[in-house]
C-alpha positions in Angstrom: -3.8 31.6 4.0 -4.2 28.6 1.7 -7.1 26.3 2.3 -7.2 22.5 2.1 -9.8 19.8 2.3 -8.8 16.4 3.8 -10.5 13.2 2.7 -10.2 10.1 4.9 -11.8 6.7 5.5 -10.3 5.4 8.8 -8.9 6.4 12.1 -7.7 9.8 10.9 -4.1 9.6 12.1 -2.9 11.5 9.1 -5.7 14.1 9.5 -4.6 14.5 13.2 -1.0 15.1 12.2 -2.0 17.7 9.6 -4.2 19.5 12.2 -1.5 19.4 14.8 1.4 20.5 12.6 0.0 22.7 9.8 -3.5 23.9 10.5 -3.6 27.5 11.6 0.2 27.9 10.8 0.9 27.0 7.2 -2.7 26.5 6.0 -6.4 26.2 7.0 -8.2 22.9 6.9 -11.6 24.0 5.8 -13.4 20.6 5.8 -12.7 17.0 6.6 -14.7 14.5 4.5 -15.2 10.8 5.1 -16.9 8.2 3.0 -17.5 6.1 6.1 -19.9 7.2 8.9 -18.0 5.2 11.5 -14.5 6.6 10.7 -12.5 7.5 13.7 -11.2 10.7 12.0 -14.6 12.2 12.4 -14.1 12.8 16.1 -10.6 14.1 15.5 -12.0 16.7 13.1 -14.7 17.7 15.6 -12.2 18.0 18.4 -10.3 20.5 16.3 -13.6 22.4 15.3 -13.2 21.4 11.6 -16.4 21.1 9.6 -17.1 17.5 8.8 -19.0 16.1 5.9 -19.9 12.4 5.8 -20.7 11.2 2.3 -21.4 7.5 2.8 -20.1 5.7 -0.4 -22.4 2.7 0.3 -25.5 4.9 -0.4 -24.6 5.5 -4.1 -25.4 3.2 -7.0 -22.2 4.1 -8.9 -18.7 5.4 -8.3 -19.5 8.4 -10.5 -22.6 9.3 -8.5 -20.5 9.2 -5.3 -17.7 11.2 -6.9 -20.2 13.8 -8.2 -21.5 14.4 -4.6 -17.9 14.6 -3.4 -17.1 17.2 -6.0 -20.2 19.2 -5.1 -19.1 19.3 -1.4 -15.6 20.3 -2.3 -16.8 23.1 -4.5 -18.9 24.5 -1.6 -15.7 24.7 0.6 -13.4 26.0 -2.2 -10.1 24.5 -1.0 -6.9 25.3 -2.9 -5.9 21.7 -2.6 -7.7 18.4 -1.6 -5.6 15.9 0.3 -6.4 12.2 0.3 -5.1 10.9 3.6 -6.1 7.3 4.0 -9.1 7.8 1.7 -9.9 4.3 0.5 -11.8 4.9 -2.7 -10.8 4.6 -6.3 -11.9 7.9 -7.9 -13.3 8.3 -11.4 -12.7 11.1 -13.9 -15.9 12.7 -12.4 -13.6 13.6 -9.5 -10.1 13.6 -11.1 -11.1 15.9 -13.9 -12.5 18.5 -11.5 -10.5 18.5 -8.3 -6.8 19.3 -7.7 -5.8 16.6 -5.3 -2.8 14.7 -3.9 -2.7 11.3 -2.3 -0.4 9.5 0.2 0.6 6.0 -0.7 2.7 3.6 1.5 5.1 2.4 -1.2 7.7 3.7 -3.5 5.5 4.2 -6.6 5.2 3.0 -9.2 5.8 -0.2 -7.2 2.9 -1.7 -5.3 -0.1 0.3 -6.4 -3.4 -0.3 -4.7 -4.2 -2.3 -1.5 -1.8 -4.1 0.8 1.1 -1.9 -0.4 3.0 -2.1 2.9 2.9 -5.9 3.0 3.8 -6.2 -0.7 6.7 -3.7 -0.3 8.1 -5.5 2.8 8.0 -8.9 1.0 9.6 -7.8 -2.3 13.3 -8.3 -3.2 14.2 -4.6 -2.8 16.4 -3.5 0.1 14.2 -0.4 0.5 10.6 0.5 0.7 9.0 3.8 1.6 6.2 6.2 0.9 5.1 8.4 -1.9 2.9 11.5 -2.3 1.5 11.9 -5.8 -1.0 13.9 -7.8 -4.4 12.2 -8.1 -5.4 11.2 -11.7 -7.8 8.7 -13.2 -5.2 5.9 -12.9 -5.0 4.2 -9.5 -1.9 5.5 -7.7 -0.7 6.6 -11.2 -0.3 10.4 -10.9 3.0 12.2 -11.0 5.0 11.7 -7.9 5.6 14.8 -5.8 8.0 13.3 -3.3 9.1 10.0 -1.8 10.8 9.0 1.4 12.9 5.8 1.5 12.9 3.3 4.4 15.5 0.6 4.7 14.1 -2.8 5.3 17.2 -4.6 6.6 17.0 -6.2 10.0 13.4 -5.0 10.5 10.5 -7.2 11.3 7.3 -6.5 9.4 5.9 -4.8 12.5 8.9 -2.5 12.7 8.8 -1.7 9.0 5.1 -1.0 9.1 5.5 1.3 12.2 8.3 3.2 10.4 6.2 3.6 7.2 3.3 5.0 9.3 5.6 7.4 11.0 7.3 8.6 7.8 4.1 8.9 5.8 2.8 11.7 8.0 6.0 13.7 7.6 6.0 13.1 3.8 2.4 14.2 3.4 2.9 17.4 5.3 6.1 18.3 3.4 4.2 17.6 0.1 1.3 19.8 1.1 3.5 22.7 2.0 5.5 22.2 -1.2 2.4 22.1 -3.5 0.7 25.0 -1.8 3.7 27.2 -2.5 3.2 26.5 -6.2 -0.5 27.1 -6.3 
């Protein structure tokens, strides 16, 4: 069975979806890593008996020092793939040159890279928004797109659009994980 590591910074809703829909069936989540000691996803991982590593990004003088510690932790667990699921860090080549990773982003890349993507996507002139899963490289949200899911914006309030993005992104991430693991 293929092994993945999941990196997250927040409530862990994407981690939870992966654990409930893929873990033990399609793959094994071998570790959940957070850069924030107060992240809600930590409890989700513990509830599912997944090893948790907390590498507090605030304790490192440079991004490279943090990324080096992250790489060290990942090498210990030896995942086939690392999944960034709400991991709110810009990664340096210290990470991107060493680790095979994919990232979930709430826009149709290359549009709306970086923060506030849902808001910027909703407010742009396009009739559609959506989500992307892409390979992680040294360019912020710049890696090759693995898959995208389109969401129509017509007649939706921002709250309705955001809710749809959050629903669809979990599905897209799981589909991309399965697709990528077949090729590894």
